[in-house]
C-alpha positions as CSV (number, residue, x, y, z in Angstrom):
1,M,-9.3,-20.0,43.4
2,E,-10.4,-23.5,43.8
3,N,-10.3,-25.7,40.8
4,S,-13.9,-26.3,39.9
5,S,-14.3,-22.9,40.2
6,K,-11.3,-22.0,37.9
7,Y,-12.9,-24.8,35.4
8,L,-16.1,-23.1,35.1
9,V,-14.4,-19.5,35.0
10,D,-12.2,-21.2,32.3
11,S,-14.9,-22.5,30.4
12,F,-17.2,-19.6,30.4
13,E,-14.4,-17.3,29.1
14,V,-14.0,-19.7,26.1
15,K,-17.6,-19.6,25.7
16,V,-17.8,-15.9,25.5
17,R,-15.0,-16.0,23.2
18,E,-16.3,-18.0,20.6
19,D,-19.9,-16.7,20.8
20,L,-18.3,-12.9,20.4
21,I,-16.3,-13.6,17.8
22,S,-18.8,-15.7,15.8
23,F,-21.4,-12.9,16.1
24,L,-19.1,-10.4,15.3
25,Q,-17.9,-12.3,12.1
26,K,-21.8,-12.6,11.2
27,K,-21.7,-8.9,11.7
28,E,-18.9,-8.5,9.3
29,A,-17.3,-6.8,12.0
30,L,-14.3,-9.3,12.4
31,D,-12.7,-11.5,9.1
32,P,-12.3,-15.1,9.5
33,H,-9.0,-14.7,11.1
34,V,-9.1,-12.3,14.0
35,P,-6.3,-9.9,14.1
36,E,-4.2,-9.9,17.5
37,C,-2.1,-7.2,19.1
38,P,-0.1,-8.6,22.1
39,D,1.2,-5.4,23.2
40,V,-2.8,-3.9,23.8
41,E,-3.1,-7.6,25.3
42,E,-0.3,-7.1,27.5
43,R,-2.1,-3.9,29.2
44,W,-5.2,-6.0,29.8
45,G,-4.0,-6.3,34.0
46,E,-3.5,-2.7,34.2
47,I,-6.8,-1.8,32.3
48,V,-8.9,-4.2,34.4
49,R,-7.7,-3.2,37.9
50,A,-8.4,0.4,36.9
51,Y,-11.6,-0.2,35.7
52,M,-12.9,-2.7,38.2
53,P,-14.0,0.0,41.0
54,D,-16.6,1.8,38.4
55,G,-17.4,-1.4,36.6
56,A,-18.1,-3.4,39.6
57,R,-20.2,-0.5,41.2
58,E,-22.4,0.1,37.9
59,F,-23.0,-3.8,37.3
60,Q,-26.1,-4.0,39.9
61,Q,-27.9,-1.6,38.0
62,Y,-26.7,-0.8,34.5
63,P,-25.0,-4.9,33.9
64,V,-25.1,-4.1,29.9
65,V,-23.3,-0.7,30.5
66,S,-20.6,-2.1,32.7
67,L,-20.2,-4.9,30.0
68,G,-20.1,-2.8,26.9
69,W,-17.6,0.0,28.2
70,M,-15.1,-2.5,28.3
71,M,-15.2,-3.0,24.7
72,F,-15.0,0.6,24.0
73,V,-11.4,0.5,26.2
74,G,-10.5,-2.5,24.0
75,M,-11.5,-0.4,20.9
76,A,-9.7,2.5,22.6
77,M,-6.3,0.6,22.9
78,A,-6.1,-0.6,19.6
79,F,-6.8,2.9,18.4
80,Y,-3.9,4.0,20.5
81,W,-2.1,1.0,19.0
82,D,-2.3,2.2,15.5
83,T,-1.8,5.6,16.1
84,D,1.3,6.1,18.0
85,W,1.8,3.4,20.3
86,E,5.3,4.2,21.0
87,K,4.0,7.2,22.9
88,Y,0.4,5.4,24.3
89,S,2.9,2.2,25.7
90,Q,4.3,4.3,28.2
91,E,1.6,6.3,29.5
92,K,-0.2,5.0,32.8
93,G,-3.8,5.8,33.7
94,L,-5.2,5.2,29.9
95,Y,-8.5,3.9,31.6
96,E,-9.2,6.6,33.9
97,A,-8.0,9.3,31.1
98,L,-10.7,7.6,29.0
99,R,-13.4,7.5,31.6
100,D,-12.6,11.3,32.7
101,K,-13.2,12.4,29.1
102,R,-16.9,12.9,29.6
103,G,-17.2,10.8,33.0
104,Y,-17.7,6.9,32.9
105,D,-21.6,7.6,31.8
106,N,-20.5,8.9,28.5
107,M,-17.4,6.4,27.9
108,D,-19.1,5.2,25.0
109,E,-19.0,8.6,23.3
110,A,-15.8,10.0,24.3
111,V,-14.1,6.8,22.7
112,V,-16.7,6.2,19.8
113,E,-16.9,10.1,19.0
114,D,-14.2,11.7,20.3
115,L,-11.4,9.5,20.1
116,L,-12.6,7.5,16.7
117,G,-14.1,9.7,14.9
118,Y,-17.1,8.1,13.9
119,K,-20.7,10.3,13.6
120,G,-24.2,10.2,13.3
121,E,-25.5,6.6,12.1
122,A,-22.0,5.6,12.0
123,A,-21.3,6.0,15.7
124,E,-24.8,4.5,16.5
125,K,-24.0,1.6,14.3
126,I,-20.9,0.9,16.5
127,T,-22.4,1.7,19.6
128,E,-25.4,-0.7,18.6
129,L,-23.3,-3.3,18.3
130,V,-21.4,-3.4,21.6
131,A,-24.4,-2.8,23.2
132,E,-25.7,-6.1,21.4
133,C,-22.0,-8.0,22.1
134,A,-22.7,-7.1,25.9
135,S,-26.3,-7.8,26.1
136,R,-25.1,-11.3,25.0
137,V,-22.9,-11.8,27.4
138,Y,-24.8,-10.6,30.4
139,G,-27.2,-13.5,29.0
140,K,-24.3,-16.1,28.9
141,L,-23.7,-14.8,32.9
142,S,-26.8,-14.6,34.2
143,H,-27.3,-18.6,32.8
144,E,-24.1,-19.8,34.4
145,H,-26.0,-20.1,37.7
146,V,-22.8,-18.8,39.8
147,E,-23.8,-17.3,43.6
148,P,-23.5,-14.0,43.5
149,G,-20.7,-12.5,45.8
150,T,-18.6,-15.5,45.4
151,E,-15.1,-15.8,43.5
152,A,-16.1,-17.6,41.1
153,A,-19.2,-15.1,40.6
154,L,-15.8,-12.3,40.3
155,G,-13.8,-14.5,38.0
156,C,-17.0,-15.0,35.5
157,Y,-17.3,-11.5,35.7
158,I,-13.3,-10.6,35.0
159,A,-13.6,-13.1,32.1
160,A,-16.4,-11.8,30.5
161,L,-14.5,-8.3,30.4
162,H,-11.5,-9.8,29.3
163,Q,-13.0,-11.0,26.1
164,L,-15.1,-7.8,25.7
165,Y,-12.0,-6.1,25.9
166,L,-10.1,-8.6,23.7
167,A,-12.9,-8.2,20.6
168,G,-13.4,-4.4,21.1
169,M,-9.6,-4.4,20.6
170,A,-9.7,-7.2,17.3
171,M,-12.9,-5.5,16.2
172,E,-11.1,-1.7,15.8
173,L,-8.2,-3.3,14.5
174,N,-9.9,-5.0,11.9
175,A,-12.3,-1.4,11.4
176,L,-8.5,0.0,11.0
177,G,-7.4,-2.5,7.9
178,Y,-5.5,-4.7,9.6
179,H,-6.8,-8.1,7.7
180,M,-4.7,-11.5,8.6
181,T,-4.4,-13.5,5.7
182,P,-2.3,-16.0,4.8
183,L,1.0,-15.4,3.2
184,Q,1.1,-16.3,-0.3
185,S,4.2,-18.9,-0.9
186,N,6.2,-18.6,-4.2
């Protein structure tokens, strides 16, 4: 990627990250200090490679779904990390397994209801929050004015997916009780 495209993509990714964190903090889905999980972050490359054929295919007609589903994947990965990372860290094809539970079109329900166990109003609230995040990111992506089909456009799409994955991971870690607070020194 040429330098100007790389700068554009990097700058876009920072904007998306800042916007998602601020938005999720206002919605009280994240604490002031955002939880991190290097174990889950390390799986990003494998996840995005597996996701791209589905996500790219769906983006043309359903861009918010294509973006939002990656946030659900991030939530699922945080859940796996909390549940039994020793087991899940060894498994390949985690994205495909999530997708195949109910199919790509219903992956939101597979993660929210089947995996995370949210029901009724709680499930609706999580799904709406992810949709709002994906819509915000799509708005930012649309306003970048990058030419479709270019290396920069692909880079911005992947950057958007990356930040949604990390936001989903952080949001689920927060929901699981991982609150990042400073240690008190004596």
